[in-house]
VEXKOLKE-295297 format. One record per residue (C-alpha): x, y, z; residue in one letter. Coordinates in steps of 0.001 Angstrom, whole numbers, padded with zeros to 6 digits, always signed. Each point is the difference from the previous one (the first is absolute). Layout:
N
XYZa/...
This chain:
103
-045551+044244-069838m/+002797-001940+001696k/+003494+000046-001388t/+001790-003219-000919k/+002220+000488+003052y/-003033+000288+002297e/-001587-003117-001494i/+003186-002031+000377i/+000609+001319+003525t/-003525-000970+001020e/+000498-003481-001467a/+003364-000298+001754r/-001576+000856+003333k/-002857-002490-000499i/+002619-002695-000612l/+001933+001224+003067e/+003177+000656-001992l/+002756+002455+000801s/+001162+002463-002654e/+002496-002586-001252c/-001018-003614-000501a/+001143-002991-001978t/-002379-001924-002213m/+000193-002835+002522q/-001085+002324+002838q/-002909+001241-002119i/-001153-003565-000703k/+000479-001106+003614d/-002001+002927+001390n/-002755-000569-002552y/-000291-003707+000884k/+000103+000715+003743r/-002718+002658-000206l/-002228-002104-002263i/+000206-002847+002520k/-000994+002341+002829i/-002869+001713-001827w/-001413-002784-002157h/-003791-000188+000634p/+000180-003764+000632d/+002368+000612+002940k/-002285+002417+001834n/-003663-000785-000489r/-001295+002293+002740e/+001187+003152-001756n/-000353-001153-003592r/-000795+003427-001484k/+003130+001655+001420a/+002087-002959-001163c/-001403+000229-003522e/+000731+003737-000143e/+003544-000415+001332n/+000682-002923-002339t/-001070+002117-002979k/+002250+002866+001174k/+002957-002365+000441i/-000470-001552-003454i/-000334+003413-001643e/+003083+001303+001858a/+001992-003037-001120y/-001078+000554-003621k/+001013+003673+000232t/+003431-000772+001451i/+000565-002907-002416s/-000876+002148-003000t/+002364+002700+001204y/+002816-002507+000563c/-000546-001746-003333n/+000193+003304-001858n/+002873+001463+002017y/+003140+000671-001983k/+002948-001447+001834y/+003255+001883-000015s/+003087-001978-000892f/+002256+003003+000451a/+003163-000669+001994e/-000948+002556+002681e/-003336-001703+000592e/+001386-003538+000076i/+002752+001002+002429e/-002630+000982+002547k/-000673-003722+000451y/+003460-001585+000068i/+000876-002193+002942d/+002569+000910+002670d/+002722-002191-001471q/-000281+001594-003440e/-000105+003498+001563w/+003174-000727+001935w/+001800-001509-003008f/-001017+002913-002227k/+001637+002448+002399r/+003065-001948+001137f/+000457-002774-002563g/+002720-002472+000801d/+001956+002412+002175d/+001583-002304+002627p/-000352+002652+002674l/-003790-000052-000286w/-000585-003453-001374s/-001244-002749+002257h/+002173-002458-001926q/+003190-001272+001571k/
């Protein structure tokens, strides 16, 4: 029996995602792969296309379910991992004229 991690990792690889991905990247990869493997696009190898399309759809459902049920952390430490450069700089040096870009 596969673990949840193994199932999600397999789905991630089918969708050609790295270990970190935004929801937009997940959707974009799904759409791109469906366009490539849709049976109507490749009539000479219809069976392989049908199989790959099913795998892609199932992988997308798996990842979507995981993401929809994921508990997001709103802890300060977690949020600070994603601050932009300007906020990082201000947080450390504030309005100190020595370090400020303001004149």
